[in-house]
C-alpha positions as CSV (number, residue, x, y, z in Angstrom):
1,M,106.9,-73.3,50.8
2,R,103.3,-72.0,50.6
3,F,102.3,-68.7,52.2
4,S,100.3,-70.5,54.9
5,D,103.3,-72.6,55.8
6,L,105.5,-69.6,56.1
7,L,102.9,-67.8,58.2
8,R,102.8,-70.7,60.7
9,A,106.6,-71.0,60.8
10,M,107.0,-67.3,61.6
11,D,105.3,-67.0,65.0
12,G,103.9,-63.5,65.6
13,I,104.1,-62.0,62.1
14,S,101.0,-60.7,60.5
15,P,99.8,-61.9,57.1
16,K,100.2,-58.3,55.7
17,T,103.8,-58.0,57.0
18,L,104.7,-61.4,55.6
19,S,103.2,-60.5,52.3
20,L,105.2,-57.2,52.1
21,R,108.5,-58.9,53.1
22,L,108.0,-61.7,50.5
23,K,107.4,-59.1,47.9
24,E,110.6,-57.3,48.9
25,L,112.6,-60.5,48.8
26,E,111.2,-61.3,45.4
27,D,112.1,-57.8,44.1
28,H,115.7,-58.3,45.3
29,G,116.0,-61.8,43.7
30,I,116.2,-63.7,47.0
31,V,113.0,-65.7,46.5
32,D,111.0,-66.8,43.5
33,R,107.2,-66.7,43.6
34,N,105.5,-69.5,41.6
35,V,101.8,-69.3,40.9
36,Y,100.1,-72.5,39.7
37,P,97.0,-72.3,37.5
38,E,94.7,-74.3,39.9
39,V,91.5,-73.6,41.6
40,P,92.0,-72.4,44.3
41,P,95.2,-70.8,43.2
42,R,98.4,-72.2,44.7
43,V,101.4,-70.0,45.3
44,E,104.8,-71.4,46.4
45,Y,108.0,-69.5,47.4
46,T,111.4,-70.9,46.9
47,L,114.9,-69.6,47.5
48,T,116.9,-68.5,44.5
49,D,120.6,-69.3,44.3
50,K,121.2,-65.8,45.7
51,G,118.9,-66.6,48.6
52,K,120.6,-69.9,49.3
53,L,123.9,-68.0,49.7
54,L,122.3,-66.1,52.6
55,E,120.9,-69.1,54.3
56,G,124.0,-69.7,56.5
57,I,124.1,-66.0,57.5
58,F,120.5,-66.2,58.6
59,I,121.1,-69.3,60.7
60,E,124.0,-67.6,62.5
61,L,121.8,-64.5,63.1
62,K,119.1,-66.6,64.6
63,R,121.6,-68.4,66.8
64,F,123.0,-65.1,67.9
65,G,119.5,-63.7,68.6
66,L,118.6,-66.7,70.8
67,Q,121.6,-66.0,73.0
68,L,120.5,-62.5,73.8
């Protein structure tokens, strides 16, 4: 997904916070950041295999949070 797509999908998060979180996830090997040599630059984020292992956990956490 592109940064703007992620920003729209995460209602209420500031661009700065999203940027910091994506950097942390990249540092921990959960997402890959791909920069394409285009004008304007295009950056896409994808889950790594490690990130995909966490997907089910995040779905359950969201489900739990919606019940609170």
